[in-house]
Short mmCIF file of the C-alpha atoms (twelve columns), coordinates in Angstrom:
data_MODEL
# 
_entry.id   MODEL 
# 
loop_
_atom_site.group_PDB 
_atom_site.id 
_atom_site.type_symbol 
_atom_site.label_atom_id 
_atom_site.label_alt_id 
_atom_site.label_comp_id 
_atom_site.label_asym_id 
_atom_site.label_seq_id 
_atom_site.Cartn_x 
_atom_site.Cartn_y 
_atom_site.Cartn_z 
_atom_site.pdbx_PDB_model_num 
ATOM 1  C CA . MET A 1  -2.919 -17.973 -8.209  1 
ATOM 2  C CA . ASN A 2  -3.708 -15.525 -11.010 1 
ATOM 3  C CA . LEU A 3  -4.002 -12.616 -8.561  1 
ATOM 4  C CA . LEU A 4  -0.657 -13.496 -7.005  1 
ATOM 5  C CA . LYS A 5  0.910  -13.799 -10.447 1 
ATOM 6  C CA . SER A 6  -0.460 -10.388 -11.489 1 
ATOM 7  C CA . ILE A 7  0.822  -8.746  -8.318  1 
ATOM 8  C CA . LEU A 8  4.280  -10.292 -8.553  1 
ATOM 9  C CA . LEU A 9  4.650  -9.499  -12.246 1 
ATOM 10 C CA . GLY A 10 3.575  -5.902  -11.525 1 
ATOM 11 C CA . TYR A 11 6.253  -5.569  -8.863  1 
ATOM 12 C CA . LEU A 12 8.788  -7.149  -11.188 1 
ATOM 13 C CA . ARG A 13 7.859  -4.749  -13.994 1 
ATOM 14 C CA . HIS A 14 8.401  -1.783  -11.675 1 
ATOM 15 C CA . ALA A 15 11.699 -3.180  -10.417 1 
ATOM 16 C CA . LEU A 16 12.896 -3.691  -13.988 1 
ATOM 17 C CA . THR A 17 11.800 -0.147  -14.881 1 
ATOM 18 C CA . VAL A 18 13.758 1.268   -11.946 1 
ATOM 19 C CA . ALA A 19 16.820 -0.819  -12.818 1 
ATOM 20 C CA . ALA A 20 16.651 0.211   -16.479 1 
ATOM 21 C CA . GLY A 21 16.178 3.856   -15.434 1 
ATOM 22 C CA . TYR A 22 19.274 3.626   -13.268 1 
ATOM 23 C CA . LEU A 23 21.299 2.154   -16.132 1 
ATOM 24 C CA . LEU A 24 19.966 4.824   -18.477 1 
ATOM 25 C CA . ALA A 25 20.758 7.645   -16.032 1 
ATOM 26 C CA . HIS A 26 24.339 6.431   -15.672 1 
ATOM 27 C CA . GLY A 27 24.844 6.125   -19.420 1 
ATOM 28 C CA . LEU A 28 25.194 2.367   -19.417 1 
ATOM 29 C CA . ILE A 29 22.324 1.802   -21.873 1 
ATOM 30 C CA . GLN A 30 20.538 3.798   -24.567 1 
ATOM 31 C CA . GLN A 31 16.900 4.852   -24.168 1 
ATOM 32 C CA . ALA A 32 15.811 2.411   -26.876 1 
ATOM 33 C CA . ASP A 33 17.436 -0.433  -24.937 1 
ATOM 34 C CA . GLN A 34 15.347 0.321   -21.851 1 
ATOM 35 C CA . GLN A 35 12.122 -1.168  -23.248 1 
ATOM 36 C CA . VAL A 36 13.990 -4.162  -24.623 1 
ATOM 37 C CA . LEU A 37 15.493 -4.937  -21.216 1 
ATOM 38 C CA . ILE A 38 12.152 -4.589  -19.446 1 
ATOM 39 C CA . SER A 39 10.398 -6.792  -22.010 1 
ATOM 40 C CA . ALA A 40 13.117 -9.437  -21.878 1 
ATOM 41 C CA . GLY A 41 13.018 -9.479  -18.080 1 
ATOM 42 C CA . LEU A 42 9.248  -9.938  -18.056 1 
ATOM 43 C CA . ALA A 43 9.463  -12.683 -20.669 1 
ATOM 44 C CA . LEU A 44 12.068 -14.556 -18.614 1 
ATOM 45 C CA . ALA A 45 9.984  -14.117 -15.473 1 
ATOM 46 C CA . GLY A 46 6.961  -15.560 -17.298 1 
ATOM 47 C CA . ILE A 47 8.970  -18.576 -18.410 1 
ATOM 48 C CA . ALA A 48 10.298 -19.108 -14.887 1 
ATOM 49 C CA . TRP A 49 6.798  -18.770 -13.390 1 
ATOM 50 C CA . SER A 50 5.407  -21.299 -15.867 1 
ATOM 51 C CA . THR A 51 8.209  -23.759 -15.123 1 
ATOM 52 C CA . VAL A 52 7.702  -23.513 -11.360 1 
ATOM 53 C CA . ASN A 53 3.931  -23.976 -11.743 1 
ATOM 54 C CA . LYS A 54 4.465  -27.053 -13.919 1 
ATOM 55 C CA . LEU A 55 6.882  -28.591 -11.410 1 
ATOM 56 C CA . ILE A 56 4.480  -27.941 -8.532  1 
ATOM 57 C CA . HIS A 57 1.544  -29.370 -10.499 1 
ATOM 58 C CA . ASP A 58 3.511  -32.490 -11.493 1 
ATOM 59 C CA . ASN A 59 4.523  -33.039 -7.867  1 
ATOM 60 C CA . GLU A 60 0.903  -32.682 -6.692  1 
ATOM 61 C CA . LEU A 61 -0.211 -35.228 -9.305  1 
ATOM 62 C CA . ARG A 62 2.491  -37.651 -8.216  1 
ATOM 63 C CA . LEU A 63 1.419  -37.343 -4.571  1 
ATOM 64 C CA . ALA A 64 -2.265 -37.793 -5.450  1 
ATOM 65 C CA . ARG A 65 -1.504 -40.941 -7.442  1 
ATOM 66 C CA . ALA A 66 0.579  -42.333 -4.583  1 
ATOM 67 C CA . GLU A 67 -2.339 -41.790 -2.171  1 
ATOM 68 C CA . GLN A 68 -4.771 -43.566 -4.500  1 
ATOM 69 C CA . ALA A 69 -2.529 -46.585 -5.100  1 
ATOM 70 C CA . PRO A 70 -3.583 -49.627 -3.116  1 
ATOM 71 C CA . ALA A 71 -1.314 -50.433 -0.204  1 
ATOM 72 C CA . THR A 72 0.713  -53.560 -0.709  1 
ATOM 73 C CA . GLN A 73 0.829  -56.033 2.126   1 
ATOM 74 C CA . ILE A 74 3.965  -57.843 3.014   1 
ATOM 75 C CA . ALA A 75 3.534  -61.359 4.307   1 
ATOM 76 C CA . PRO A 76 4.969  -61.836 7.790   1 
ATOM 77 C CA . ALA A 77 8.189  -63.792 7.963   1 
ATOM 78 C CA . LYS A 78 7.972  -67.318 9.398   1 
# 
């Protein structure tokens, strides 16, 4: 997962750089704001990635516990 995370964050960093460059070229942001926007975008992406990983991990734990739980038997109706 770490390789995938590195690759995706690299692509995201480049996409944010291109987007910030576009905004800078069209006068919508100052040059000093460019690094702030890129850093904020990467920070938000890191938070989102961590949240998704936690949700996936919690779901996997829940499924593993359900598989380990003994099956309950229901008595047949008379």
